[in-house]
C-alpha positions in Angstrom: 39.6 -21.4 -58.4 42.7 -20.2 -58.0 44.3 -17.4 -55.3 44.1 -14.6 -58.0 40.8 -15.3 -59.6 39.5 -15.3 -55.8 41.3 -12.1 -55.1 39.8 -10.4 -58.7 36.4 -11.8 -57.9 36.2 -10.2 -54.4 37.9 -6.9 -55.4 34.8 -6.5 -58.5 32.3 -7.6 -55.5 33.9 -4.9 -53.4 33.5 -2.1 -55.8 30.6 -2.7 -57.0 29.4 -3.1 -53.1 30.6 0.9 -52.8 29.3 2.8 -55.8 25.7 1.1 -55.7 24.2 4.0 -53.7 26.8 6.7 -54.5 25.8 10.1 -52.8 28.9 12.0 -53.9 30.8 12.2 -57.0 34.8 10.8 -56.8 34.3 11.3 -52.9 33.3 15.1 -52.7 29.8 15.5 -51.7 28.2 19.0 -51.3 28.1 20.2 -47.5 31.1 18.3 -46.6 34.0 18.8 -49.2 35.9 22.0 -49.8 37.3 23.6 -52.5 40.9 22.3 -52.1 39.5 19.0 -52.1 38.1 19.5 -55.4 40.9 21.1 -57.2 43.3 18.2 -55.6 41.1 16.0 -57.3 40.4 18.0 -60.3 43.7 19.8 -60.4 44.5 22.2 -63.1 41.3 21.5 -65.6 39.5 24.8 -64.4 38.4 26.2 -67.8 37.1 29.3 -65.8 35.7 30.4 -62.2 33.2 33.6 -61.4 30.9 34.5 -58.9 31.1 31.6 -56.7 31.3 28.8 -58.9 34.3 27.3 -61.1 33.6 25.2 -64.6 36.1 22.4 -65.0 36.9 20.3 -68.2 37.8 16.4 -68.0 38.2 13.9 -70.3 34.3 12.7 -70.6 32.7 15.3 -68.7 32.2 18.9 -67.8 31.6 19.5 -64.1 30.1 22.6 -62.3 31.0 23.0 -58.3 29.0 26.0 -56.4 30.9 26.9 -53.1 29.7 28.5 -50.3 30.4 32.7 -50.6 28.7 33.5 -47.0 28.6 31.0 -44.0 27.0 34.2 -41.8 23.8 33.7 -43.3 23.3 37.1 -43.6 21.7 37.0 -47.5 18.5 37.8 -46.8 17.4 36.5 -50.5 19.7 33.9 -50.6 18.1 30.6 -51.5 21.2 28.1 -51.7 22.3 29.4 -48.1 24.0 27.2 -46.0 25.6 27.3 -42.4 29.3 26.4 -43.6 32.3 27.9 -44.1 33.0 29.3 -46.8 34.6 27.6 -50.2 32.7 24.5 -48.7 31.1 22.7 -52.1 27.3 23.0 -52.2 26.5 21.4 -55.4 28.1 19.6 -58.0 26.8 19.4 -61.5 28.1 16.8 -63.9 27.7 16.8 -67.8 28.6 13.8 -69.9 30.0 14.8 -73.1 28.1 11.8 -74.2 24.7 10.7 -73.2 25.0 7.4 -70.6 22.3 4.8 -70.1 20.6 5.1 -67.0 21.7 1.4 -67.0 25.2 2.4 -65.8 24.4 4.6 -63.3 25.4 3.9 -59.8 21.6 4.3 -58.4 18.8 2.5 -58.0 16.4 4.7 -60.0 13.3 3.0 -58.2 14.2 5.2 -54.9 13.7 8.3 -57.2 10.9 10.4 -58.1 10.2 10.4 -62.4 9.6 14.5 -63.2 9.2 15.2 -67.1 9.5 18.9 -67.7 6.9 20.5 -69.1 8.3 22.8 -71.2 11.0 20.5 -72.6 9.0 17.2 -74.3 11.0 13.8 -73.8 13.4 15.7 -71.2 13.2 13.9 -67.5 14.4 14.4 -64.3 14.9 11.6 -61.9 14.9 13.4 -58.3 15.7 12.2 -55.0 16.2 15.0 -52.2 16.7 12.0 -49.7 19.9 11.5 -51.4 20.4 15.3 -52.9 20.6 13.7 -56.2 19.1 14.5 -59.5 19.5 13.4 -62.9 19.1 14.7 -66.1 18.1 13.2 -69.1 15.5 10.9 -71.1 13.5 7.7 -70.7 17.1 5.2 -71.3 19.9 8.2 -71.0 21.5 10.5 -68.7 22.8 13.7 -69.9 24.3 14.8 -66.5 24.1 14.2 -62.6 24.0 17.0 -60.5 25.1 16.1 -56.4 22.8 18.5 -54.0 23.0 19.0 -50.1 21.1 15.8 -48.7 18.1 16.0 -46.3 20.8 14.7 -43.6 22.1 18.1 -44.0 18.8 20.4 -43.7 20.2 21.5 -40.3 22.8 23.7 -41.6 20.3 25.5 -44.2 20.7 29.0 -42.9 17.3 29.8 -41.5 15.7 31.9 -44.5 16.7 30.0 -47.0 15.0 26.9 -45.2 11.8 29.1 -44.1 11.6 29.7 -48.4 12.3 26.1 -49.1 9.5 25.1 -46.7 6.9 27.5 -48.2 8.1 26.2 -51.6 7.1 22.7 -50.5 4.2 23.2 -48.9 2.7 25.1 -51.5 2.3 28.5 -49.6 3.3 31.8 -50.8 
């Protein structure tokens, strides 16, 4: 085998290994990335910003990024309250302009919970709360992926938001 062929093969293996369990989008990870990093990556592709979120238009996808607006945990009704600096990424929503086959996504769907939408027949969510990823779509295609805080970051959740989440997952009202 020629040296350049070996190099290409090893490069492909390396890049595929790095994307098999992607828990961040293009290097951006909820609760660890900032607005500055998003703007450095996406540039001037912003469509509009309002409140705590911005929409960015890219060639193959539309991206919604939700940013932290309060790091003090004073917002008593907050369901998305986190002890992170202002302008830290909280959530990244990717909407594909053309649906993608689930098989082309960099995720092992055997690690996801499959949830069928009760109100939209044929609409399915694939959810992995440990890794903080939700895929929206159908049986064979995805229309989008949402990157959420992962379970490893639950210590950053504001106390009230954490209690509300615990109550909602335990069935207690």
